[in-house]
mmCIF file as Biopython writes it, N, C-alpha, C and O atoms, coordinates in Angstrom:
data_model
#
loop_
_atom_site.group_PDB
_atom_site.id
_atom_site.type_symbol
_atom_site.label_atom_id
_atom_site.label_alt_id
_atom_site.label_comp_id
_atom_site.label_asym_id
_atom_site.label_entity_id
_atom_site.label_seq_id
_atom_site.pdbx_PDB_ins_code
_atom_site.Cartn_x
_atom_site.Cartn_y
_atom_site.Cartn_z
_atom_site.occupancy
_atom_site.B_iso_or_equiv
_atom_site.auth_seq_id
_atom_site.auth_asym_id
_atom_site.pdbx_PDB_model_num
ATOM 1   N N  . MET A ? 1  ? 91.770  106.093 123.909 1.0 0.0 1  A 1 
ATOM 2   C CA . MET A ? 1  ? 90.794  106.201 122.584 1.0 0.0 1  A 1 
ATOM 3   C C  . MET A ? 1  ? 91.420  106.459 121.792 1.0 0.0 1  A 1 
ATOM 4   O O  . MET A ? 1  ? 91.996  105.845 120.893 1.0 0.0 1  A 1 
ATOM 5   N N  . ALA A ? 2  ? 91.270  108.275 122.362 1.0 0.0 2  A 1 
ATOM 6   C CA . ALA A ? 2  ? 92.148  109.042 120.634 1.0 0.0 2  A 1 
ATOM 7   C C  . ALA A ? 2  ? 93.848  108.702 120.237 1.0 0.0 2  A 1 
ATOM 8   O O  . ALA A ? 2  ? 94.288  109.062 119.145 1.0 0.0 2  A 1 
ATOM 9   N N  . GLY A ? 3  ? 94.455  108.199 120.935 1.0 0.0 3  A 1 
ATOM 10  C CA . GLY A ? 3  ? 95.772  107.805 120.747 1.0 0.0 3  A 1 
ATOM 11  C C  . GLY A ? 3  ? 95.348  106.975 120.019 1.0 0.0 3  A 1 
ATOM 12  O O  . GLY A ? 3  ? 95.517  107.556 118.946 1.0 0.0 3  A 1 
ATOM 13  N N  . SER A ? 4  ? 94.750  105.677 119.676 1.0 0.0 4  A 1 
ATOM 14  C CA . SER A ? 4  ? 94.561  104.595 118.886 1.0 0.0 4  A 1 
ATOM 15  C C  . SER A ? 4  ? 93.724  105.086 117.629 1.0 0.0 4  A 1 
ATOM 16  O O  . SER A ? 4  ? 94.299  104.768 116.588 1.0 0.0 4  A 1 
ATOM 17  N N  . LYS A ? 5  ? 92.843  105.590 117.476 1.0 0.0 5  A 1 
ATOM 18  C CA . LYS A ? 5  ? 92.277  106.392 116.642 1.0 0.0 5  A 1 
ATOM 19  C C  . LYS A ? 5  ? 93.366  107.321 115.658 1.0 0.0 5  A 1 
ATOM 20  O O  . LYS A ? 5  ? 93.230  107.518 114.450 1.0 0.0 5  A 1 
ATOM 21  N N  . LYS A ? 6  ? 94.436  107.807 116.503 1.0 0.0 6  A 1 
ATOM 22  C CA . LYS A ? 6  ? 95.031  108.264 116.087 1.0 0.0 6  A 1 
ATOM 23  C C  . LYS A ? 6  ? 96.062  108.073 114.919 1.0 0.0 6  A 1 
ATOM 24  O O  . LYS A ? 6  ? 96.163  108.668 113.846 1.0 0.0 6  A 1 
ATOM 25  N N  . LYS A ? 7  ? 97.000  106.771 115.623 1.0 0.0 7  A 1 
ATOM 26  C CA . LYS A ? 7  ? 97.335  105.285 114.866 1.0 0.0 7  A 1 
ATOM 27  C C  . LYS A ? 7  ? 96.668  104.795 113.790 1.0 0.0 7  A 1 
ATOM 28  O O  . LYS A ? 7  ? 97.307  104.417 112.808 1.0 0.0 7  A 1 
ATOM 29  N N  . ASN A ? 8  ? 95.293  104.734 113.826 1.0 0.0 8  A 1 
ATOM 30  C CA . ASN A ? 8  ? 94.252  104.228 112.266 1.0 0.0 8  A 1 
ATOM 31  C C  . ASN A ? 8  ? 94.604  104.765 111.476 1.0 0.0 8  A 1 
ATOM 32  O O  . ASN A ? 8  ? 95.249  104.297 110.538 1.0 0.0 8  A 1 
ATOM 33  N N  . ILE A ? 9  ? 94.157  106.351 111.684 1.0 0.0 9  A 1 
ATOM 34  C CA . ILE A ? 9  ? 94.598  107.131 110.810 1.0 0.0 9  A 1 
ATOM 35  C C  . ILE A ? 9  ? 95.737  107.610 109.676 1.0 0.0 9  A 1 
ATOM 36  O O  . ILE A ? 9  ? 95.785  108.059 108.531 1.0 0.0 9  A 1 
ATOM 37  N N  . ALA A ? 10 ? 96.555  107.237 110.692 1.0 0.0 10 A 1 
ATOM 38  C CA . ALA A ? 10 ? 97.977  107.085 110.002 1.0 0.0 10 A 1 
ATOM 39  C C  . ALA A ? 10 ? 98.391  105.948 109.280 1.0 0.0 10 A 1 
ATOM 40  O O  . ALA A ? 10 ? 98.996  106.087 108.217 1.0 0.0 10 A 1 
ATOM 41  N N  . ALA A ? 11 ? 97.926  103.961 110.110 1.0 0.0 11 A 1 
ATOM 42  C CA . ALA A ? 11 ? 98.157  103.667 108.682 1.0 0.0 11 A 1 
ATOM 43  C C  . ALA A ? 11 ? 97.552  103.472 108.401 1.0 0.0 11 A 1 
ATOM 44  O O  . ALA A ? 11 ? 97.636  102.255 108.231 1.0 0.0 11 A 1 
ATOM 45  N N  . THR A ? 12 ? 96.410  103.898 108.006 1.0 0.0 12 A 1 
ATOM 46  C CA . THR A ? 12 ? 95.310  104.516 106.712 1.0 0.0 12 A 1 
ATOM 47  C C  . THR A ? 12 ? 95.617  104.933 105.828 1.0 0.0 12 A 1 
ATOM 48  O O  . THR A ? 12 ? 95.130  104.367 104.850 1.0 0.0 12 A 1 
ATOM 49  N N  . ILE A ? 13 ? 96.555  106.108 105.514 1.0 0.0 13 A 1 
ATOM 50  C CA . ILE A ? 13 ? 96.767  107.386 104.833 1.0 0.0 13 A 1 
ATOM 51  C C  . ILE A ? 13 ? 97.935  107.117 105.067 1.0 0.0 13 A 1 
ATOM 52  O O  . ILE A ? 13 ? 98.461  108.208 105.285 1.0 0.0 13 A 1 
ATOM 53  N N  . LEU A ? 14 ? 99.134  105.865 105.216 1.0 0.0 14 A 1 
ATOM 54  C CA . LEU A ? 14 ? 100.501 105.154 104.841 1.0 0.0 14 A 1 
ATOM 55  C C  . LEU A ? 14 ? 99.854  104.311 104.107 1.0 0.0 14 A 1 
ATOM 56  O O  . LEU A ? 14 ? 99.765  104.764 102.966 1.0 0.0 14 A 1 
ATOM 57  N N  . GLY A ? 15 ? 99.171  102.913 104.254 1.0 0.0 15 A 1 
ATOM 58  C CA . GLY A ? 15 ? 97.880  101.948 103.523 1.0 0.0 15 A 1 
ATOM 59  C C  . GLY A ? 15 ? 97.725  102.665 102.124 1.0 0.0 15 A 1 
ATOM 60  O O  . GLY A ? 15 ? 98.001  101.885 101.212 1.0 0.0 15 A 1 
ATOM 61  N N  . LYS A ? 16 ? 97.375  103.881 101.706 1.0 0.0 16 A 1 
ATOM 62  C CA . LYS A ? 16 ? 96.970  104.245 100.550 1.0 0.0 16 A 1 
ATOM 63  C C  . LYS A ? 16 ? 97.529  104.910 99.937  1.0 0.0 16 A 1 
ATOM 64  O O  . LYS A ? 16 ? 97.031  105.215 98.853  1.0 0.0 16 A 1 
ATOM 65  N N  . VAL A ? 17 ? 99.072  105.569 100.383 1.0 0.0 17 A 1 
ATOM 66  C CA . VAL A ? 17 ? 100.128 105.860 99.886  1.0 0.0 17 A 1 
ATOM 67  C C  . VAL A ? 17 ? 100.712 104.870 98.890  1.0 0.0 17 A 1 
ATOM 68  O O  . VAL A ? 17 ? 100.906 104.850 97.674  1.0 0.0 17 A 1 
ATOM 69  N N  . ALA A ? 18 ? 100.981 103.769 100.287 1.0 0.0 18 A 1 
ATOM 70  C CA . ALA A ? 18 ? 101.292 102.691 99.122  1.0 0.0 18 A 1 
ATOM 71  C C  . ALA A ? 18 ? 101.146 102.022 98.577  1.0 0.0 18 A 1 
ATOM 72  O O  . ALA A ? 18 ? 101.920 101.300 97.949  1.0 0.0 18 A 1 
ATOM 73  N N  . LEU A ? 19 ? 99.525  102.077 98.689  1.0 0.0 19 A 1 
ATOM 74  C CA . LEU A ? 19 ? 99.021  101.035 97.711  1.0 0.0 19 A 1 
ATOM 75  C C  . LEU A ? 19 ? 99.275  102.557 95.949  1.0 0.0 19 A 1 
ATOM 76  O O  . LEU A ? 19 ? 100.159 102.250 95.149  1.0 0.0 19 A 1 
ATOM 77  N N  . ASN A ? 20 ? 98.721  103.489 95.747  1.0 0.0 20 A 1 
ATOM 78  C CA . ASN A ? 20 ? 98.866  104.267 94.933  1.0 0.0 20 A 1 
ATOM 79  C C  . ASN A ? 20 ? 100.525 103.978 94.628  1.0 0.0 20 A 1 
ATOM 80  O O  . ASN A ? 20 ? 101.074 104.073 93.530  1.0 0.0 20 A 1 
ATOM 81  N N  . SER A ? 21 ? 100.850 103.784 95.294  1.0 0.0 21 A 1 
ATOM 82  C CA . SER A ? 21 ? 102.877 103.623 95.130  1.0 0.0 21 A 1 
ATOM 83  C C  . SER A ? 21 ? 102.982 102.063 94.143  1.0 0.0 21 A 1 
ATOM 84  O O  . SER A ? 21 ? 103.761 101.662 93.279  1.0 0.0 21 A 1 
ATOM 85  N N  . ALA A ? 22 ? 102.339 101.768 94.494  1.0 0.0 22 A 1 
ATOM 86  C CA . ALA A ? 22 ? 102.310 100.078 94.157  1.0 0.0 22 A 1 
ATOM 87  C C  . ALA A ? 22 ? 101.908 100.615 92.377  1.0 0.0 22 A 1 
ATOM 88  O O  . ALA A ? 22 ? 102.600 100.452 91.372  1.0 0.0 22 A 1 
ATOM 89  N N  . LYS A ? 23 ? 100.671 101.221 92.496  1.0 0.0 23 A 1 
ATOM 90  C CA . LYS A ? 23 ? 100.119 101.350 91.345  1.0 0.0 23 A 1 
ATOM 91  C C  . LYS A ? 23 ? 100.830 102.067 89.885  1.0 0.0 23 A 1 
ATOM 92  O O  . LYS A ? 23 ? 100.974 101.714 88.714  1.0 0.0 23 A 1 
ATOM 93  N N  . ALA A ? 24 ? 101.232 103.504 90.875  1.0 0.0 24 A 1 
ATOM 94  C CA . ALA A ? 24 ? 102.361 103.410 89.663  1.0 0.0 24 A 1 
ATOM 95  C C  . ALA A ? 24 ? 103.611 103.172 89.331  1.0 0.0 24 A 1 
ATOM 96  O O  . ALA A ? 24 ? 104.372 103.868 88.659  1.0 0.0 24 A 1 
ATOM 97  N N  . ALA A ? 25 ? 103.840 101.832 89.992  1.0 0.0 25 A 1 
ATOM 98  C CA . ALA A ? 25 ? 104.945 101.099 89.849  1.0 0.0 25 A 1 
ATOM 99  C C  . ALA A ? 25 ? 104.779 100.161 89.199  1.0 0.0 25 A 1 
ATOM 100 O O  . ALA A ? 25 ? 105.772 99.662  88.670  1.0 0.0 25 A 1 
ATOM 101 N N  . ALA A ? 26 ? 103.784 99.705  89.039  1.0 0.0 26 A 1 
ATOM 102 C CA . ALA A ? 26 ? 103.059 98.436  87.901  1.0 0.0 26 A 1 
ATOM 103 C C  . ALA A ? 26 ? 102.805 98.906  86.409  1.0 0.0 26 A 1 
ATOM 104 O O  . ALA A ? 26 ? 102.836 98.189  85.410  1.0 0.0 26 A 1 
ATOM 105 N N  . ASP A ? 27 ? 102.476 100.634 86.491  1.0 0.0 27 A 1 
ATOM 106 C CA . ASP A ? 27 ? 102.341 100.940 84.775  1.0 0.0 27 A 1 
ATOM 107 C C  . ASP A ? 27 ? 103.164 102.000 84.947  1.0 0.0 27 A 1 
ATOM 108 O O  . ASP A ? 27 ? 102.618 103.091 84.784  1.0 0.0 27 A 1 
ATOM 109 N N  . SER A ? 28 ? 104.622 102.011 85.303  1.0 0.0 28 A 1 
ATOM 110 C CA . SER A ? 28 ? 105.392 102.215 84.610  1.0 0.0 28 A 1 
ATOM 111 C C  . SER A ? 28 ? 106.504 101.584 83.994  1.0 0.0 28 A 1 
ATOM 112 O O  . SER A ? 28 ? 106.226 100.555 83.379  1.0 0.0 28 A 1 
ATOM 113 N N  . ARG A ? 29 ? 108.088 102.057 84.006  1.0 0.0 29 A 1 
ATOM 114 C CA . ARG A ? 29 ? 109.173 101.667 83.561  1.0 0.0 29 A 1 
ATOM 115 C C  . ARG A ? 29 ? 110.064 102.534 83.876  1.0 0.0 29 A 1 
ATOM 116 O O  . ARG A ? 29 ? 109.895 103.691 84.260  1.0 0.0 29 A 1 
ATOM 117 N N  . CYS A ? 30 ? 111.405 101.729 83.642  1.0 0.0 30 A 1 
ATOM 118 C CA . CYS A ? 30 ? 112.441 102.092 84.011  1.0 0.0 30 A 1 
ATOM 119 C C  . CYS A ? 30 ? 112.783 103.657 82.929  1.0 0.0 30 A 1 
ATOM 120 O O  . CYS A ? 30 ? 112.835 103.761 81.703  1.0 0.0 30 A 1 
ATOM 121 N N  . MET A ? 31 ? 112.926 104.484 83.805  1.0 0.0 31 A 1 
ATOM 122 C CA . MET A ? 31 ? 112.715 105.652 82.276  1.0 0.0 31 A 1 
ATOM 123 C C  . MET A ? 31 ? 114.285 106.198 82.234  1.0 0.0 31 A 1 
ATOM 124 O O  . MET A ? 31 ? 114.610 107.291 81.769  1.0 0.0 31 A 1 
ATOM 125 N N  . TYR A ? 32 ? 115.542 104.853 83.030  1.0 0.0 32 A 1 
ATOM 126 C CA . TYR A ? 32 ? 116.516 105.649 82.350  1.0 0.0 32 A 1 
ATOM 127 C C  . TYR A ? 32 ? 116.823 104.875 80.956  1.0 0.0 32 A 1 
ATOM 128 O O  . TYR A ? 32 ? 117.163 105.460 79.928  1.0 0.0 32 A 1 
ATOM 129 N N  . CYS A ? 33 ? 116.581 102.883 81.128  1.0 0.0 33 A 1 
ATOM 130 C CA . CYS A ? 33 ? 117.287 101.708 80.767  1.0 0.0 33 A 1 
ATOM 131 C C  . CYS A ? 33 ? 115.950 101.652 79.281  1.0 0.0 33 A 1 
ATOM 132 O O  . CYS A ? 33 ? 116.156 101.256 78.134  1.0 0.0 33 A 1 
ATOM 133 N N  . LEU A ? 34 ? 114.238 102.368 80.058  1.0 0.0 34 A 1 
ATOM 134 C CA . LEU A ? 34 ? 112.992 101.885 79.304  1.0 0.0 34 A 1 
ATOM 135 C C  . LEU A ? 34 ? 112.752 100.120 79.244  1.0 0.0 34 A 1 
ATOM 136 O O  . LEU A ? 34 ? 112.566 99.453  78.226  1.0 0.0 34 A 1 
ATOM 137 N N  . HIS A ? 35 ? 112.819 99.653  80.597  1.0 0.0 35 A 1 
ATOM 138 C CA . HIS A ? 35 ? 112.908 98.172  80.417  1.0 0.0 35 A 1 
ATOM 139 C C  . HIS A ? 35 ? 111.864 98.152  81.525  1.0 0.0 35 A 1 
ATOM 140 O O  . HIS A ? 35 ? 111.692 99.138  82.242  1.0 0.0 35 A 1 
ATOM 141 N N  . GLN A ? 36 ? 110.912 96.617  81.711  1.0 0.0 36 A 1 
ATOM 142 C CA . GLN A ? 36 ? 109.979 96.928  82.972  1.0 0.0 36 A 1 
ATOM 143 C C  . GLN A ? 36 ? 110.823 95.434  83.971  1.0 0.0 36 A 1 
ATOM 144 O O  . GLN A ? 36 ? 110.597 94.225  83.979  1.0 0.0 36 A 1 
ATOM 145 N N  . PRO A ? 37 ? 111.757 96.251  84.652  1.0 0.0 37 A 1 
ATOM 146 C CA . PRO A ? 37 ? 112.075 95.309  85.737  1.0 0.0 37 A 1 
ATOM 147 C C  . PRO A ? 37 ? 110.803 94.634  86.301  1.0 0.0 37 A 1 
ATOM 148 O O  . PRO A ? 37 ? 109.613 94.934  86.203  1.0 0.0 37 A 1 
ATOM 149 N N  . LYS A ? 38 ? 111.684 93.257  87.149  1.0 0.0 38 A 1 
ATOM 150 C CA . LYS A ? 38 ? 111.265 92.179  87.004  1.0 0.0 38 A 1 
ATOM 151 C C  . LYS A ? 38 ? 110.113 92.631  88.616  1.0 0.0 38 A 1 
ATOM 152 O O  . LYS A ? 38 ? 110.701 93.232  89.516  1.0 0.0 38 A 1 
ATOM 153 N N  . GLN A ? 39 ? 108.990 92.391  88.775  1.0 0.0 39 A 1 
ATOM 154 C CA . GLN A ? 39 ? 108.072 93.150  89.939  1.0 0.0 39 A 1 
ATOM 155 C C  . GLN A ? 39 ? 107.233 91.562  90.328  1.0 0.0 39 A 1 
ATOM 156 O O  . GLN A ? 39 ? 107.051 90.578  89.612  1.0 0.0 39 A 1 
ATOM 157 N N  . PRO A ? 40 ? 106.877 91.813  91.650  1.0 0.0 40 A 1 
ATOM 158 C CA . PRO A ? 40 ? 106.125 90.788  92.357  1.0 0.0 40 A 1 
ATOM 159 C C  . PRO A ? 40 ? 104.937 89.995  91.208  1.0 0.0 40 A 1 
ATOM 160 O O  . PRO A ? 40 ? 104.511 90.306  90.096  1.0 0.0 40 A 1 
ATOM 161 N N  . ALA A ? 41 ? 104.649 88.622  92.325  1.0 0.0 41 A 1 
ATOM 162 C CA . ALA A ? 41 ? 103.470 88.496  91.200  1.0 0.0 41 A 1 
ATOM 163 C C  . ALA A ? 41 ? 101.985 88.625  91.351  1.0 0.0 41 A 1 
ATOM 164 O O  . ALA A ? 41 ? 101.041 88.283  90.639  1.0 0.0 41 A 1 
ATOM 165 N N  . GLY A ? 42 ? 102.097 89.298  92.642  1.0 0.0 42 A 1 
ATOM 166 C CA . GLY A ? 42 ? 100.610 89.955  93.466  1.0 0.0 42 A 1 
ATOM 167 C C  . GLY A ? 42 ? 100.596 91.282  92.958  1.0 0.0 42 A 1 
ATOM 168 O O  . GLY A ? 42 ? 99.565  91.916  93.179  1.0 0.0 42 A 1 
ATOM 169 N N  . ILE A ? 43 ? 101.461 91.818  92.358  1.0 0.0 43 A 1 
ATOM 170 C CA . ILE A ? 43 ? 100.931 93.427  91.709  1.0 0.0 43 A 1 
ATOM 171 C C  . ILE A ? 43 ? 100.401 93.209  90.087  1.0 0.0 43 A 1 
ATOM 172 O O  . ILE A ? 43 ? 99.330  93.799  89.946  1.0 0.0 43 A 1 
ATOM 173 N N  . LYS A ? 44 ? 100.668 92.802  89.332  1.0 0.0 44 A 1 
ATOM 174 C CA . LYS A ? 44 ? 100.023 92.019  88.761  1.0 0.0 44 A 1 
ATOM 175 C C  . LYS A ? 44 ? 98.496  92.656  88.645  1.0 0.0 44 A 1 
ATOM 176 O O  . LYS A ? 44 ? 97.855  92.983  87.647  1.0 0.0 44 A 1 
ATOM 177 N N  . LYS A ? 45 ? 98.210  92.698  89.861  1.0 0.0 45 A 1 
ATOM 178 C CA . LYS A ? 45 ? 96.446  92.775  89.987  1.0 0.0 45 A 1 
ATOM 179 C C  . LYS A ? 45 ? 96.624  94.446  89.818  1.0 0.0 45 A 1 
ATOM 180 O O  . LYS A ? 45 ? 96.140  94.794  88.741  1.0 0.0 45 A 1 
ATOM 181 N N  . LEU A ? 46 ? 97.074  95.350  90.432  1.0 0.0 46 A 1 
ATOM 182 C CA . LEU A ? 46 ? 97.215  95.987  89.786  1.0 0.0 46 A 1 
ATOM 183 C C  . LEU A ? 46 ? 97.316  97.095  88.610  1.0 0.0 46 A 1 
ATOM 184 O O  . LEU A ? 46 ? 97.142  98.314  88.610  1.0 0.0 46 A 1 
ATOM 185 N N  . PHE A ? 47 ? 97.687  96.112  87.558  1.0 0.0 47 A 1 
ATOM 186 C CA . PHE A ? 47 ? 97.627  97.126  86.029  1.0 0.0 47 A 1 
ATOM 187 C C  . PHE A ? 47 ? 96.599  97.038  86.202  1.0 0.0 47 A 1 
ATOM 188 O O  . PHE A ? 47 ? 95.896  96.302  86.895  1.0 0.0 47 A 1 
ATOM 189 N N  . ARG A ? 48 ? 96.336  98.338  85.119  1.0 0.0 48 A 1 
ATOM 190 C CA . ARG A ? 48 ? 95.169  99.019  84.515  1.0 0.0 48 A 1 
ATOM 191 C C  . ARG A ? 48 ? 94.455  98.204  84.225  1.0 0.0 48 A 1 
ATOM 192 O O  . ARG A ? 48 ? 93.382  98.484  83.691  1.0 0.0 48 A 1 
#
């Protein structure tokens, strides 16, 4: 039981990191060319 709980915690943390990374990518631009690269349609839900 302890092993599955640790896996769930790791999955939860990884999910939160992925969500925050996607939010940051949705609200930012390319720092070299100052353009907005193509993004998946589902990421539009994460805009501010």
